[in-house]
SETOR-182927 format. One record per atom (N, C-alpha, C): residue number from 0; x, y, z. Coordinates in pm, 1 decimal. Each point is the difference from the previous one (the first is absolute). Example, Ala and Ser with C-alpha at 12.3 -4.5 7.8 and 13.67 -1.06 7.14 Angstrom:
! residues 2
<resi = 0 | x = 1319.0 | y = -569.0 | z = 780.0> $
<resi = 0 | x = -89.0 | y = 119.0 | z = 0.0> $
<resi = 0 | x = 90.0 | y = 120.0 | z = 0.0> $
<resi = 1 | x = -35.0 | y = 105.0 | z = -72.0> $
<resi = 1 | x = 82.0 | y = 119.0 | z = 6.0> $
<resi = 1 | x = -77.0 | y = 109.0 | z = 73.0> $
This chain:
! residues 52
<resi = 0 | x = 8846.1 | y = 7399.6 | z = 11105.1> $
<resi = 0 | x = 19.8 | y = -25.6 | z = 191.9> $
<resi = 0 | x = 139.6 | y = -37.5 | z = 34.0> $
<resi = 1 | x = 60.1 | y = 79.5 | z = 93.7> $
<resi = 1 | x = 111.7 | y = -68.8 | z = 77.4> $
<resi = 1 | x = -6.4 | y = -68.3 | z = 135.9> $
<resi = 2 | x = 79.7 | y = -101.4 | z = -32.5> $
<resi = 2 | x = -41.2 | y = -80.8 | z = 124.2> $
<resi = 2 | x = 237.4 | y = 45.2 | z = 93.1> $
<resi = 3 | x = -55.7 | y = -64.8 | z = 137.8> $
<resi = 3 | x = 153.3 | y = 79.7 | z = 24.1> $
<resi = 3 | x = 104.8 | y = -154.5 | z = -9.0> $
<resi = 4 | x = 86.5 | y = 4.9 | z = -1.1> $
<resi = 4 | x = 101.5 | y = -96.7 | z = -15.0> $
<resi = 4 | x = 76.1 | y = -25.7 | z = 160.9> $
<resi = 5 | x = 45.2 | y = -126.6 | z = 61.0> $
<resi = 5 | x = 32.8 | y = -46.5 | z = 146.5> $
<resi = 5 | x = 118.9 | y = -36.8 | z = -29.1> $
<resi = 6 | x = 126.1 | y = -75.8 | z = 55.6> $
<resi = 6 | x = 46.7 | y = -92.9 | z = -12.1> $
<resi = 6 | x = -25.1 | y = -82.4 | z = 151.3> $
<resi = 7 | x = 8.3 | y = -93.7 | z = -21.8> $
<resi = 7 | x = -45.7 | y = -144.2 | z = 105.0> $
<resi = 7 | x = 61.6 | y = -116.4 | z = -34.2> $
<resi = 8 | x = 110.1 | y = -55.0 | z = 54.9> $
<resi = 8 | x = 49.6 | y = -91.7 | z = -4.9> $
<resi = 8 | x = 97.7 | y = -11.8 | z = -119.1> $
<resi = 9 | x = 55.7 | y = 177.3 | z = -38.1> $
<resi = 9 | x = 97.9 | y = -58.1 | z = -59.6> $
<resi = 9 | x = -72.7 | y = 10.4 | z = -161.3> $
<resi = 10 | x = -124.6 | y = 28.0 | z = -22.2> $
<resi = 10 | x = -27.3 | y = -0.3 | z = -120.5> $
<resi = 10 | x = -162.9 | y = 148.4 | z = -7.9> $
<resi = 11 | x = 37.2 | y = 31.2 | z = -125.5> $
<resi = 11 | x = -142.8 | y = 97.3 | z = -0.9> $
<resi = 11 | x = -121.6 | y = -22.0 | z = -10.6> $
<resi = 12 | x = -120.3 | y = 53.5 | z = 71.2> $
<resi = 12 | x = -85.6 | y = -26.9 | z = 26.6> $
<resi = 12 | x = -80.4 | y = 93.2 | z = -85.2> $
<resi = 13 | x = -171.3 | y = -0.9 | z = -2.0> $
<resi = 13 | x = -27.0 | y = 82.9 | z = 21.1> $
<resi = 13 | x = -156.3 | y = 7.1 | z = 63.2> $
<resi = 14 | x = -14.5 | y = 92.1 | z = 71.7> $
<resi = 14 | x = -120.1 | y = 51.1 | z = 93.2> $
<resi = 14 | x = -115.3 | y = -75.2 | z = -68.0> $
<resi = 15 | x = -129.0 | y = -143.3 | z = 81.6> $
<resi = 15 | x = -100.1 | y = 69.6 | z = -87.3> $
<resi = 15 | x = -65.2 | y = 35.4 | z = 131.3> $
<resi = 16 | x = 7.1 | y = -6.6 | z = 124.0> $
<resi = 16 | x = -114.7 | y = 43.3 | z = 55.0> $
<resi = 16 | x = 65.3 | y = 26.2 | z = 128.3> $
<resi = 17 | x = -67.7 | y = 90.8 | z = 116.0> $
<resi = 17 | x = 66.1 | y = 27.2 | z = 106.3> $
<resi = 17 | x = -94.0 | y = -4.1 | z = 106.3> $
<resi = 18 | x = -15.3 | y = -125.0 | z = 63.4> $
<resi = 18 | x = -102.0 | y = 40.7 | z = 91.4> $
<resi = 18 | x = 60.8 | y = 100.5 | z = 133.3> $
<resi = 19 | x = -149.8 | y = 39.8 | z = 103.1> $
<resi = 19 | x = 61.2 | y = 78.6 | z = 103.0> $
<resi = 19 | x = 24.0 | y = -67.6 | z = 125.9> $
<resi = 20 | x = 27.5 | y = -195.7 | z = 30.0> $
<resi = 20 | x = 99.8 | y = -4.8 | z = 58.3> $
<resi = 20 | x = 152.8 | y = 23.7 | z = 27.1> $
<resi = 21 | x = 36.4 | y = 63.6 | z = -136.0> $
<resi = 21 | x = 137.2 | y = -2.3 | z = -8.8> $
<resi = 21 | x = 27.5 | y = -102.3 | z = -89.4> $
<resi = 22 | x = -76.2 | y = -144.4 | z = -97.0> $
<resi = 22 | x = 45.0 | y = -68.5 | z = -78.3> $
<resi = 22 | x = -34.9 | y = 25.1 | z = -117.2> $
<resi = 23 | x = 101.5 | y = -8.0 | z = -110.3> $
<resi = 23 | x = -37.1 | y = 9.8 | z = -88.6> $
<resi = 23 | x = -8.8 | y = -131.4 | z = -157.1> $
<resi = 24 | x = -111.8 | y = 29.8 | z = -94.8> $
<resi = 24 | x = 120.0 | y = -114.3 | z = -109.9> $
<resi = 24 | x = 71.6 | y = 45.5 | z = -100.5> $
<resi = 25 | x = 70.7 | y = -83.2 | z = -1.4> $
<resi = 25 | x = 105.8 | y = 59.8 | z = -118.6> $
<resi = 25 | x = 28.2 | y = -144.0 | z = -88.8> $
<resi = 26 | x = 9.8 | y = 76.2 | z = -159.5> $
<resi = 26 | x = 82.9 | y = -108.2 | z = -73.6> $
<resi = 26 | x = 68.8 | y = -4.4 | z = -58.0> $
<resi = 27 | x = 120.0 | y = -96.9 | z = -67.1> $
<resi = 27 | x = 94.3 | y = 16.6 | z = -82.0> $
<resi = 27 | x = -30.5 | y = 83.9 | z = -97.7> $
<resi = 28 | x = 79.9 | y = 134.6 | z = -35.2> $
<resi = 28 | x = -26.3 | y = 84.6 | z = -76.4> $
<resi = 28 | x = 30.8 | y = -55.1 | z = -181.8> $
<resi = 29 | x = 68.5 | y = -89.9 | z = -28.0> $
<resi = 29 | x = -51.1 | y = -97.5 | z = -101.0> $
<resi = 29 | x = -65.2 | y = -141.2 | z = -42.6> $
<resi = 30 | x = -100.2 | y = 52.7 | z = 158.9> $
<resi = 30 | x = -115.9 | y = -201.6 | z = -53.5> $
<resi = 30 | x = -99.9 | y = 64.4 | z = 105.4> $
<resi = 31 | x = -121.7 | y = -108.8 | z = -94.6> $
<resi = 31 | x = -157.0 | y = 90.8 | z = 42.6> $
<resi = 31 | x = -4.1 | y = -106.8 | z = 116.6> $
<resi = 32 | x = 98.5 | y = -100.7 | z = 49.3> $
<resi = 32 | x = -86.8 | y = -74.1 | z = 76.1> $
<resi = 32 | x = 42.6 | y = -42.9 | z = 107.3> $
<resi = 33 | x = 165.4 | y = 86.0 | z = 31.9> $
<resi = 33 | x = 58.1 | y = -51.4 | z = 117.7> $
<resi = 33 | x = -81.7 | y = 140.1 | z = 112.0> $
<resi = 34 | x = -107.3 | y = -54.1 | z = 97.6> $
<resi = 34 | x = -6.2 | y = 132.4 | z = 61.7> $
<resi = 34 | x = 8.0 | y = -77.7 | z = 158.4> $
<resi = 35 | x = 35.4 | y = 153.1 | z = 65.0> $
<resi = 35 | x = 20.5 | y = -77.5 | z = 117.6> $
<resi = 35 | x = -57.7 | y = 87.7 | z = 125.5> $
<resi = 36 | x = 26.6 | y = 46.0 | z = 125.9> $
<resi = 36 | x = -52.0 | y = 57.0 | z = 126.4> $
<resi = 36 | x = 87.4 | y = -17.9 | z = 41.6> $
<resi = 37 | x = 55.1 | y = 153.6 | z = -23.0> $
<resi = 37 | x = 96.9 | y = 4.6 | z = 115.9> $
<resi = 37 | x = -42.8 | y = 170.7 | z = 133.6> $
<resi = 38 | x = 86.3 | y = -34.0 | z = 82.9> $
<resi = 38 | x = -3.4 | y = 133.7 | z = 110.3> $
<resi = 38 | x = 132.2 | y = 119.7 | z = -67.3> $
<resi = 39 | x = -104.9 | y = 92.7 | z = 1.7> $
<resi = 39 | x = 37.4 | y = 121.4 | z = -60.7> $
<resi = 39 | x = 163.0 | y = 21.9 | z = 60.7> $
<resi = 40 | x = 64.3 | y = -55.0 | z = 147.9> $
<resi = 40 | x = 111.6 | y = 37.5 | z = -1.0> $
<resi = 40 | x = 71.9 | y = -102.8 | z = -65.3> $
<resi = 41 | x = -13.1 | y = -46.3 | z = -79.9> $
<resi = 41 | x = 81.0 | y = -180.0 | z = -75.1> $
<resi = 41 | x = 50.6 | y = 47.2 | z = -77.8> $
<resi = 42 | x = -79.8 | y = 123.6 | z = -108.3> $
<resi = 42 | x = -27.1 | y = 86.9 | z = -116.3> $
<resi = 42 | x = 120.7 | y = 115.6 | z = -24.4> $
<resi = 43 | x = 115.5 | y = 97.5 | z = -109.4> $
<resi = 43 | x = 54.2 | y = 80.1 | z = 65.0> $
<resi = 43 | x = -70.5 | y = 58.2 | z = -174.5> $
<resi = 44 | x = 3.6 | y = 127.0 | z = -5.0> $
<resi = 44 | x = -27.8 | y = 84.7 | z = -80.8> $
<resi = 44 | x = 108.2 | y = 13.5 | z = -167.2> $
<resi = 45 | x = -61.2 | y = 0.3 | z = -75.2> $
<resi = 45 | x = 74.2 | y = 9.6 | z = -91.9> $
<resi = 45 | x = -37.3 | y = 164.6 | z = -108.0> $
<resi = 46 | x = 141.5 | y = 64.3 | z = 10.9> $
<resi = 46 | x = -68.2 | y = 103.8 | z = -105.8> $
<resi = 46 | x = -32.2 | y = -11.3 | z = -173.5> $
<resi = 47 | x = -127.3 | y = -84.4 | z = 18.8> $
<resi = 47 | x = -20.1 | y = -9.6 | z = -180.5> $
<resi = 47 | x = -160.6 | y = -75.4 | z = 43.7> $
<resi = 48 | x = -50.1 | y = 59.9 | z = -160.4> $
<resi = 48 | x = -153.7 | y = 18.3 | z = 37.8> $
<resi = 48 | x = 8.6 | y = -113.0 | z = -140.0> $
<resi = 49 | x = -171.9 | y = -79.7 | z = -42.0> $
<resi = 49 | x = 57.1 | y = -77.0 | z = -130.3> $
<resi = 49 | x = -163.8 | y = 104.4 | z = 5.3> $
<resi = 50 | x = -41.5 | y = 50.6 | z = -149.7> $
<resi = 50 | x = -106.3 | y = 19.5 | z = -32.8> $
<resi = 50 | x = -68.9 | y = -63.5 | z = -131.5> $
<resi = 51 | x = -114.7 | y = -20.3 | z = 7.4> $
<resi = 51 | x = -136.1 | y = -131.7 | z = -69.7> $
<resi = 51 | x = -29.0 | y = 94.9 | z = -111.8> $
């Protein structure tokens, strides 16, 4: 499974879920517990994918 990686607040995050309202659930790439809800305008795309 491929996960989209984005940059938010200077850190790398994996996208968990994208809501139709434009908000995304993201979590820090190396953390299973730091989940944040952010608007899509606050994140930057990163040319990297992670395969599980």
